[in-house]
N, C-alpha and C positions, 0 to 999 in steps of 0.2 A: 504494500500500500504506500503510494507516494503522495504525501499531503503537505508538501513544502509550503505551498501558498497559504493554506489554512494555518500552518504553524506560524508564519509571519504575522498574520492578523491576530492570532491568539496571543502572540508575544506582545504586540503593540497594545491590544486591549488589556492585557495583564499589567503592562506598565501604566496605562491610564488608570486602571483600578487601584494600583498601589499608590499612585499620586493622590487620587481622590480619598483613599482610606487615610493617608497621612494627613491631608487637609482636614478631614473630619475629626481625626484624633486630636489634632492641634487646636481645634475649636472647642473642645470639651474643657470643662472645669469641674471643681468638686461638686457642683450642683447638677451637673449633667453627665455624670460618668456612665450612666446607663440610659438607653432610650434614644429617641430622635431629637429631643430638645425643642427649642423654639428659635425663631429668627434665622440667623446665618447658619447655625448648627443644623437646624431642620433642613435648610436648603442643601447643605453639604451632605447630610445623611441621605437625603432623597436621591441626589444624583448618583451617589455610590450605590444605593439600593437598586435604582433603576437600571444601572449598568449591569449589576449582578443578576437582575431578572431577565434581561434581554440577551446579553452576550452568549451565555452557554448554549441556548437553543440555536442561535444563529450559527455559532461555530460548529455545532454538530451537523447541521444541514450542509454547511459549506464543506465539511470533511467528507460527507457522503457524496456530494456532487463532484468534488475533486477526485475522489476515488473512482467515480464513474466516468471520468475523462473530461470533465468540464472545467479545465484549468483556467482558461481565459475568463469564463463567466464567474468563477470563484474570485479571481483577482478583482474584477469589477465590483462584485458584491462586497468584498472585504473593504475596498477603498471607500465605497459609498456609505457602507454601514459605519465605518470608523468616522467619517466626516459628519454623518448624522448624529452620532453619539457626542462628538465634540461640540456640535451646534447646540444640542440639548443641554449639555453642561454649561456652555456659555449663556444660553438663554435663562436658565434657572439661577445661576450664580450672579450674573452681571446685568440682567435686564429685569424690569418689572412688568407685570401684566400676565395675562393667561392666554388669551386667544391669539389667532394668527396676526391680527392687526396690532395688538398691543405688544406681542412678544413673538416675532416671526422666527427667531432662532430656536426657541423652545418648541414651538408648534412644528416647524419644519423638521427639526431633529426627531421629534416623536413620530410624526406622520411618515416621514421618510424611512425611519427604522421599521415601522409596522409594514409599510409597503414592500420594503426589501425582504422582510421576513416572509411575507405572503408570497412574493415572487419565488423565493427559495423553496418554500413549502410546495408550491405548484410544480416547480422544477423537480423536486424529489418525487412527487406523485406521478408525474407524467414523464 
């Protein structure tokens, strides 16, 4: 099984996860040592949790697709998914608002990630 492309994106997503985990840990204090907290800690906790919720399934689908011979498609999926995750992080941490008009980075990152996961799922099925 040759999954070098998936391994690249898994490594990059892991580095992003480690960075976000460190940022979350550094935002904690004695009053927020457990749980999601409030304010900036809540934002940091949620971007970390959101990445942890989405990345594993996407990486599994990418690995299966790459094993099936879709190397170029996996490279494109990985690049776009990584960019969507970065946009989502930026939108939550550095922009205010919820919807696409108020916070396009957050909305684009989330919707883009879901669309790419749906595309990968369909590619796995068909």
